[in-house]
MIRO-991855 format. One record per residue: x, y, z of N, C-alpha, C in turn. Coordinates in Angstrom, 3 decimals. Example, Ala and Ser with C-alpha at 12.3 -4.5 7.8 and 13.67 -1.06 7.14 Angstrom:
<rs>
{{13.190; -5.690; 7.800}; {12.300; -4.500; 7.800}; {13.200; -3.300; 7.800}}
{{12.850; -2.250; 7.080}; {13.670; -1.060; 7.140}; {12.900; 0.030; 7.870}}
</rs>
This chain:
<rs>
{{2.860; -10.137; -10.780}; {2.923; -10.973; -9.682}; {4.299; -12.019; -10.122}}
{{4.793; -12.145; -9.220}; {6.289; -13.162; -9.514}; {5.908; -14.355; -9.047}}
{{6.586; -15.417; -9.526}; {6.627; -16.684; -9.327}; {8.102; -17.081; -8.774}}
{{8.292; -17.969; -8.216}; {9.536; -18.647; -7.608}; {10.518; -18.742; -8.697}}
{{9.915; -19.331; -9.903}; {10.635; -19.801; -11.086}; {11.109; -18.522; -11.491}}
{{10.620; -17.269; -11.476}; {11.189; -16.173; -12.431}; {11.955; -15.395; -11.612}}
{{12.109; -15.567; -10.481}; {13.028; -14.706; -9.387}; {14.363; -15.185; -9.769}}
{{15.509; -14.313; -10.145}; {16.911; -14.501; -10.262}; {17.662; -13.706; -8.965}}
{{17.199; -12.877; -8.517}; {17.873; -12.248; -7.544}; {17.210; -11.997; -6.305}}
{{17.815; -12.164; -4.974}; {17.228; -11.966; -3.747}; {18.157; -11.140; -2.989}}
{{17.509; -10.107; -2.220}; {18.632; -9.110; -1.740}; {17.882; -8.899; -0.084}}
{{18.659; -9.822; 0.651}; {18.112; -9.523; 2.219}; {18.426; -8.302; 2.477}}
{{17.203; -7.433; 3.300}; {17.254; -6.216; 3.656}; {16.861; -5.713; 4.967}}
{{16.314; -6.842; 5.625}; {16.033; -6.920; 7.102}; {15.999; -8.230; 7.774}}
{{15.365; -8.211; 8.998}; {15.475; -9.557; 9.584}; {14.157; -10.486; 9.166}}
{{13.058; -9.453; 8.654}; {12.004; -10.025; 8.335}; {11.529; -10.142; 6.851}}
{{12.459; -9.577; 5.742}; {12.002; -9.441; 4.554}; {13.388; -9.449; 3.737}}
{{13.218; -9.677; 2.483}; {13.970; -9.689; 1.339}; {13.430; -9.130; 0.001}}
{{14.099; -8.488; -0.689}; {13.567; -7.977; -1.995}; {13.935; -9.069; -2.992}}
{{12.798; -9.467; -3.719}; {12.928; -10.243; -4.866}; {12.959; -9.683; -6.101}}
{{13.577; -9.686; -7.144}; {13.582; -9.264; -8.315}; {13.450; -10.213; -9.509}}
{{12.493; -9.981; -10.354}; {11.943; -11.059; -11.491}; {12.964; -10.869; -12.908}}
{{13.331; -11.913; -12.827}; {14.486; -12.108; -14.203}; {13.722; -11.637; -15.529}}
{{12.241; -11.447; -15.570}; {11.799; -11.210; -16.793}; {11.358; -9.842; -16.675}}
{{10.730; -9.380; -16.145}; {10.331; -7.876; -15.692}; {11.127; -6.795; -15.171}}
{{12.115; -7.208; -14.325}; {13.034; -6.796; -13.387}; {12.281; -6.003; -12.404}}
{{10.957; -6.117; -12.351}; {10.402; -5.644; -11.303}; {10.690; -6.217; -9.866}}
{{10.487; -5.639; -8.819}; {10.979; -6.056; -7.484}; {9.864; -6.069; -6.192}}
{{9.869; -7.092; -5.516}; {8.891; -6.972; -4.404}; {9.468; -7.197; -3.118}}
{{8.615; -7.011; -2.061}; {9.367; -7.187; -1.029}; {8.643; -8.539; -0.241}}
{{9.456; -9.304; 0.073}; {8.681; -10.891; 0.420}; {9.245; -10.983; 2.089}}
{{8.131; -11.893; 2.624}; {8.354; -11.837; 4.166}; {9.543; -13.040; 4.254}}
{{10.507; -13.156; 5.240}; {11.501; -14.273; 5.667}; {10.959; -14.838; 6.890}}
{{9.839; -14.062; 7.626}; {9.207; -14.473; 8.752}; {7.818; -14.748; 8.581}}
{{7.138; -15.634; 9.404}; {5.618; -15.728; 9.302}; {4.971; -14.544; 10.117}}
{{3.908; -13.718; 9.562}; {3.388; -12.746; 10.376}; {1.839; -13.267; 10.680}}
{{1.238; -12.730; 11.822}; {-0.001; -12.906; 11.833}; {-0.956; -11.667; 11.992}}
{{-2.160; -11.837; 11.614}; {-3.029; -10.415; 11.626}; {-2.983; -9.732; 12.931}}
{{-2.768; -8.500; 12.740}; {-2.584; -7.484; 13.576}; {-1.223; -7.400; 13.953}}
{{-0.195; -8.162; 13.616}; {1.142; -8.025; 14.074}; {1.865; -6.909; 13.320}}
{{2.597; -6.235; 14.050}; {3.551; -5.198; 13.386}; {4.581; -5.739; 12.869}}
{{4.863; -5.245; 11.476}; {5.953; -5.842; 10.928}; {7.000; -4.972; 10.856}}
{{6.775; -3.513; 10.818}; {7.851; -2.742; 10.890}; {7.502; -1.334; 11.244}}
{{8.006; -0.617; 11.746}; {7.835; 0.963; 11.977}; {8.547; 1.527; 10.740}}
{{7.949; 2.887; 10.346}; {8.638; 3.548; 9.605}; {8.539; 5.028; 9.757}}
{{9.132; 5.962; 9.137}; {9.243; 7.370; 9.216}; {9.572; 7.788; 7.937}}
{{9.492; 9.474; 7.935}; {9.759; 9.679; 6.764}; {11.154; 10.256; 6.435}}
{{11.635; 9.755; 5.406}; {12.982; 10.088; 4.779}; {12.986; 11.583; 4.579}}
{{12.054; 11.873; 3.739}; {11.680; 13.211; 3.134}; {9.957; 13.537; 3.094}}
{{9.642; 14.710; 3.101}; {8.262; 15.068; 3.087}; {8.451; 16.085; 1.822}}
{{7.290; 15.399; 0.850}; {7.108; 16.308; -0.136}; {5.615; 17.017; -0.231}}
{{5.560; 17.768; -1.073}; {4.156; 18.503; -0.976}; {3.374; 18.075; -2.058}}
{{3.920; 17.311; -2.940}; {2.961; 16.453; -3.813}; {3.327; 14.840; -4.029}}
{{2.656; 14.264; -4.325}; {2.705; 12.671; -4.505}; {3.714; 12.287; -5.453}}
{{4.353; 11.335; -5.462}; {5.109; 10.646; -6.281}; {4.771; 9.075; -6.318}}
{{5.200; 8.188; -7.248}; {4.796; 6.974; -7.098}; {5.490; 6.277; -5.950}}
{{6.250; 6.714; -5.329}; {6.950; 6.221; -4.026}; {6.600; 6.568; -2.605}}
{{5.900; 7.570; -2.824}; {5.027; 8.522; -1.363}; {3.869; 7.623; -0.841}}
{{3.775; 8.039; 0.498}; {2.506; 7.748; 1.273}; {2.037; 8.942; 1.696}}
{{0.754; 9.196; 1.468}; {0.228; 10.661; 1.813}; {-0.398; 10.573; 3.254}}
{{-0.142; 11.583; 3.700}; {-0.371; 11.700; 5.436}; {-1.199; 12.969; 5.463}}
{{-1.144; 13.957; 4.603}; {-2.177; 14.720; 4.715}; {-2.329; 15.400; 3.390}}
{{-3.141; 16.302; 3.093}; {-3.472; 17.203; 1.650}; {-2.082; 17.448; 1.051}}
{{-1.471; 17.924; 1.745}; {-0.101; 18.429; 0.898}; {1.101; 17.752; 1.757}}
{{1.201; 16.636; 2.207}; {2.197; 16.074; 2.872}; {2.391; 14.429; 2.201}}
{{3.372; 14.057; 1.764}; {3.883; 12.852; 1.286}; {4.854; 12.380; 1.524}}
{{5.025; 11.580; 2.293}; {6.384; 10.923; 2.857}; {6.978; 9.789; 1.860}}
{{8.502; 10.167; 1.674}; {9.402; 9.189; 1.230}; {9.707; 8.360; 2.446}}
{{9.390; 7.172; 2.368}; {9.785; 6.236; 3.528}; {10.949; 5.670; 4.059}}
{{11.118; 5.604; 5.100}; {12.533; 5.176; 5.792}; {12.028; 4.111; 6.587}}
{{12.383; 3.007; 6.873}; {13.607; 2.513; 6.037}; {12.880; 2.408; 4.563}}
{{13.948; 2.564; 3.505}; {13.581; 2.858; 2.396}; {13.152; 1.436; 1.348}}
{{13.519; 0.194; 2.043}; {13.062; -0.784; 1.264}; {11.537; -1.153; 1.112}}
{{10.975; -0.559; 2.217}; {9.458; -0.744; 2.103}; {8.714; 0.000; 1.030}}
{{9.396; 0.613; 0.242}; {8.853; 1.320; -1.125}; {8.717; -0.003; -1.882}}
{{9.247; -1.120; -1.519}; {9.026; -2.242; -2.366}; {7.902; -3.200; -2.196}}
{{7.030; -2.784; -1.192}; {5.830; -3.316; -0.913}; {4.841; -2.669; -2.039}}
{{4.245; -3.661; -2.819}; {3.811; -3.376; -4.252}; {2.144; -3.314; -3.682}}
{{1.160; -2.802; -4.562}; {-0.205; -2.680; -4.586}; {-0.898; -4.249; -4.708}}
{{-2.037; -4.384; -4.054}; {-2.877; -5.480; -4.376}; {-4.452; -4.887; -3.653}}
{{-5.051; -5.790; -4.588}; {-6.565; -5.180; -4.362}; {-7.169; -6.268; -3.140}}
{{-6.090; -7.206; -2.968}; {-6.557; -8.140; -1.833}; {-5.083; -8.170; -0.791}}
{{-4.868; -6.887; -0.247}; {-3.739; -6.603; 0.486}; {-3.276; -7.705; 1.599}}
{{-2.022; -7.734; 2.123}; {-1.901; -8.615; 3.299}; {-1.208; -7.549; 4.439}}
{{-0.901; -6.314; 3.833}; {-0.395; -5.326; 5.127}; {-1.037; -4.214; 4.828}}
{{-1.078; -3.271; 5.924}; {-1.561; -1.716; 5.973}; {-0.342; -1.117; 6.402}}
{{-0.328; 0.186; 5.911}; {0.478; 1.299; 6.247}; {-0.544; 2.233; 7.105}}
{{0.050; 2.183; 8.443}; {-0.724; 3.307; 9.472}; {0.251; 4.463; 9.543}}
{{-0.153; 5.601; 8.754}; {0.674; 6.846; 8.845}; {0.620; 7.304; 10.425}}
{{-0.286; 7.239; 11.182}; {-0.475; 8.049; 12.113}; {0.091; 7.416; 13.364}}
{{0.433; 6.078; 13.153}; {1.422; 5.175; 14.394}; {2.539; 4.804; 13.775}}
{{2.834; 5.157; 12.495}; {4.061; 4.915; 11.583}; {4.601; 3.404; 11.777}}
{{3.357; 2.734; 11.535}; {3.724; 1.095; 11.324}; {3.145; 0.438; 10.340}}
{{3.839; -0.610; 10.015}; {3.290; -1.453; 8.874}; {2.684; -2.816; 9.521}}
{{1.576; -3.193; 9.291}; {0.834; -4.056; 10.280}; {0.445; -5.141; 9.276}}
{{0.068; -6.471; 9.694}; {-0.282; -7.500; 8.665}; {-1.696; -7.576; 9.066}}
{{-2.329; -7.607; 7.994}; {-3.966; -7.714; 8.033}; {-4.369; -9.204; 8.223}}
{{-3.660; -10.145; 7.517}; {-3.904; -11.499; 7.829}; {-2.640; -12.142; 8.019}}
{{-2.645; -13.612; 8.230}; {-1.339; -14.386; 8.357}; {-0.678; -14.136; 6.863}}
{{0.323; -14.184; 7.221}; {1.433; -14.113; 6.013}; {2.711; -15.307; 6.164}}
{{2.625; -15.713; 5.187}; {3.676; -16.765; 5.308}; {5.065; -16.579; 4.581}}
{{5.784; -17.430; 5.129}; {7.221; -16.956; 4.742}; {7.486; -17.097; 3.069}}
{{7.878; -16.189; 2.480}; {8.177; -16.229; 0.979}; {7.086; -15.489; 0.290}}
{{6.016; -15.010; 1.025}; {4.662; -14.302; 0.398}; {5.394; -12.836; 0.410}}
{{4.692; -12.455; -0.893}; {4.825; -11.002; -1.071}; {4.154; -10.143; -0.176}}
{{4.691; -9.265; 0.175}; {3.715; -8.107; 1.148}; {3.152; -7.266; 0.148}}
{{2.022; -6.657; 0.317}; {1.301; -6.153; -0.538}; {0.210; -5.107; 0.125}}
{{0.037; -3.972; -0.146}; {-0.948; -3.133; 0.401}; {-1.849; -2.522; -0.779}}
{{-2.898; -1.856; -0.221}; {-3.920; -1.360; -1.036}; {-3.752; 0.123; -1.098}}
{{-3.198; 0.435; -2.293}; {-2.599; 2.097; -2.132}; {-3.709; 2.870; -2.088}}
{{-4.724; 2.731; -2.352}; {-5.788; 3.820; -2.194}; {-6.314; 3.810; -0.515}}
{{-5.612; 3.246; 0.375}; {-6.035; 3.091; 1.819}; {-5.109; 4.227; 2.163}}
{{-3.983; 4.832; 1.518}; {-3.257; 5.805; 1.655}; {-3.358; 6.928; 1.103}}
{{-3.845; 6.994; -0.412}; {-3.528; 7.973; -1.368}; {-4.909; 8.364; -1.887}}
{{-5.072; 9.676; -1.644}; {-6.280; 10.413; -2.121}; {-6.356; 10.148; -3.689}}
{{-5.350; 10.901; -4.352}; {-5.389; 10.735; -5.709}; {-4.084; 10.943; -6.184}}
{{-3.601; 9.684; -6.676}; {-2.254; 9.299; -7.112}; {-1.376; 10.139; -8.346}}
{{-0.249; 10.231; -8.287}; {0.507; 10.987; -9.190}; {0.527; 10.249; -10.724}}
{{0.610; 8.859; -10.446}; {0.535; 8.052; -11.565}; {-0.484; 6.862; -11.146}}
{{-1.733; 6.898; -11.975}; {-2.621; 5.727; -12.154}; {-1.953; 4.675; -12.682}}
{{-2.487; 3.600; -12.375}; {-1.965; 2.249; -13.355}; {-3.237; 1.247; -13.272}}
{{-3.022; 0.407; -14.309}; {-3.745; -0.799; -14.519}; {-3.302; -1.810; -13.701}}
{{-4.114; -2.311; -12.867}; {-3.574; -3.365; -11.497}; {-3.497; -4.620; -12.432}}
{{-2.470; -5.552; -11.874}; {-2.211; -6.569; -12.479}; {-2.285; -7.917; -11.208}}
{{-2.933; -7.670; -9.908}; {-2.736; -8.212; -8.793}; {-3.395; -9.643; -8.947}}
{{-4.234; -9.886; -9.928}; {-4.979; -11.082; -10.472}; {-5.632; -11.526; -9.151}}
{{-6.191; -10.663; -8.308}; {-7.092; -11.212; -7.170}; {-8.405; -11.266; -7.734}}
{{-9.184; -12.040; -7.079}; {-10.817; -12.380; -7.473}; {-11.409; -11.104; -7.283}}
{{-11.001; -9.927; -6.683}; {-11.885; -8.652; -6.681}; {-10.922; -7.707; -7.131}}
{{-10.042; -8.053; -7.970}; {-9.285; -6.612; -8.777}; {-10.128; -5.668; -9.211}}
{{-9.447; -4.471; -8.832}; {-10.463; -3.424; -9.307}; {-9.817; -2.525; -10.836}}
{{-8.972; -3.181; -11.247}; {-8.663; -2.663; -12.576}; {-7.902; -1.604; -12.356}}
{{-8.458; -0.378; -12.638}; {-7.477; 0.807; -12.550}; {-7.478; 1.268; -11.204}}
{{-6.010; 1.559; -10.761}; {-5.875; 2.286; -9.534}; {-5.401; 3.616; -9.579}}
{{-6.205; 4.529; -9.042}; {-5.863; 6.000; -9.345}; {-5.917; 6.773; -7.710}}
{{-6.483; 5.986; -6.615}; {-6.555; 6.749; -5.505}; {-7.584; 6.660; -4.680}}
{{-8.314; 6.948; -3.847}; {-9.509; 6.704; -3.025}; {-10.446; 7.566; -3.773}}
{{-9.989; 8.659; -4.228}; {-11.016; 9.562; -4.787}; {-11.829; 9.207; -5.724}}
{{-11.157; 8.045; -6.436}; {-11.861; 7.523; -7.950}; {-12.413; 6.344; -7.517}}
{{-12.892; 5.882; -6.275}; {-13.425; 4.611; -6.144}; {-14.556; 4.945; -5.334}}
{{-15.722; 4.261; -5.715}; {-17.003; 4.140; -4.753}; {-16.739; 3.879; -3.415}}
{{-17.705; 4.779; -2.673}; {-17.587; 4.231; -1.027}; {-17.693; 2.913; -0.826}}
{{-18.778; 2.076; -1.457}; {-19.039; 0.771; -1.259}; {-17.746; -0.142; -1.354}}
{{-17.046; 0.119; -2.326}; {-15.906; -0.384; -2.380}; {-14.630; -0.070; -1.305}}
{{-14.525; 1.350; -1.140}; {-13.436; 1.521; -0.163}; {-13.785; 0.866; 1.355}}
{{-15.013; 0.816; 1.535}; {-15.654; 0.392; 3.036}; {-15.086; -0.990; 3.293}}
{{-14.637; -1.772; 2.239}; {-14.296; -3.326; 2.401}; {-12.854; -3.354; 2.994}}
{{-11.846; -2.006; 2.851}; {-10.613; -2.000; 2.994}; {-10.515; -1.156; 4.508}}
{{-9.297; -1.516; 5.083}; {-8.684; -0.940; 6.051}; {-7.987; 0.454; 5.650}}
{{-8.518; 1.707; 6.084}; {-8.021; 2.983; 5.343}; {-7.438; 3.741; 6.517}}
{{-6.522; 4.569; 6.055}; {-5.758; 5.385; 6.949}; {-6.794; 6.664; 7.484}}
{{-6.388; 7.216; 8.780}; {-7.551; 7.887; 9.112}; {-7.391; 9.119; 8.230}}
{{-6.601; 9.739; 7.525}; {-6.477; 10.710; 6.409}; {-7.302; 10.729; 5.383}}
{{-7.471; 9.124; 4.807}; {-8.452; 8.819; 3.778}; {-9.778; 8.905; 4.632}}
{{-10.112; 8.384; 5.617}; {-11.259; 8.250; 6.235}; {-12.028; 9.687; 6.511}}
{{-10.910; 10.564; 6.645}; {-11.232; 12.133; 7.071}; {-11.932; 12.771; 5.874}}
{{-11.160; 12.224; 4.453}; {-11.478; 12.847; 3.245}; {-12.911; 12.274; 2.968}}
{{-13.083; 11.232; 3.061}; {-14.352; 10.519; 2.790}; {-15.542; 11.160; 3.545}}
{{-15.249; 11.351; 4.902}; {-16.216; 12.173; 5.790}; {-16.752; 13.399; 4.911}}
{{-15.541; 14.189; 4.813}; {-15.958; 15.648; 4.219}; {-16.438; 15.379; 3.034}}
{{-16.238; 14.515; 2.154}; {-16.747; 14.176; 0.822}; {-18.462; 13.939; 0.978}}
{{-18.471; 13.176; 1.790}; {-20.249; 12.466; 2.093}; {-20.838; 13.951; 2.712}}
{{-20.100; 14.524; 3.481}; {-21.051; 15.625; 4.077}; {-21.243; 16.820; 3.174}}
{{-20.171; 16.820; 2.309}; {-20.504; 17.885; 1.170}; {-21.531; 17.413; 0.403}}
{{-21.939; 16.121; -0.038}; {-22.997; 15.684; -0.851}; {-24.071; 15.546; -0.290}}
{{-23.985; 15.688; 1.280}; {-25.278; 15.575; 1.879}; {-25.914; 17.094; 1.610}}
{{-25.079; 18.030; 2.189}; {-25.486; 19.240; 2.127}; {-25.748; 19.953; 0.649}}
{{-25.285; 19.262; -0.398}; {-25.908; 19.614; -1.720}; {-27.052; 19.208; -1.953}}
{{-27.579; 17.977; -1.160}; {-28.707; 17.492; -1.685}; {-29.773; 18.202; -1.031}}
{{-29.723; 19.046; 0.099}; {-30.438; 19.672; 0.822}; {-30.886; 21.051; 0.242}}
</rs>
């Protein structure tokens, strides 16, 4: 998480956002230059490329389809366990989950679109409900996942998983 004091570079990339680079870690984030409200569409997106395996920059749309985002600057929307945006792969939009103030970092919950990530990581979002290690939806309990807005793909995977568990119980 970056503070305004550690930002040394800002790159305007769209009418609604700019990339901020931290002078200490050189990590980058996408920050709002416009105020957004819950439910508001922030950006449309498409697939610059479709891969058959995930990497740290892709968004999963099916079991064997992971898209590289277009516009490319959306890749700087980092993870948070308390996200303010949601990637909706079916409608190809990024939407605000709550009010986002000017200067606020845009963040999304990676397991909302990723079943099993190529690279898990220890989360540093510092939110009150930080989940610690993030590896994808497959690695989180259902009672945690139901607190988040999830892509249709992840919802389908959870349904299949729960139906499989029920049939094994019988």
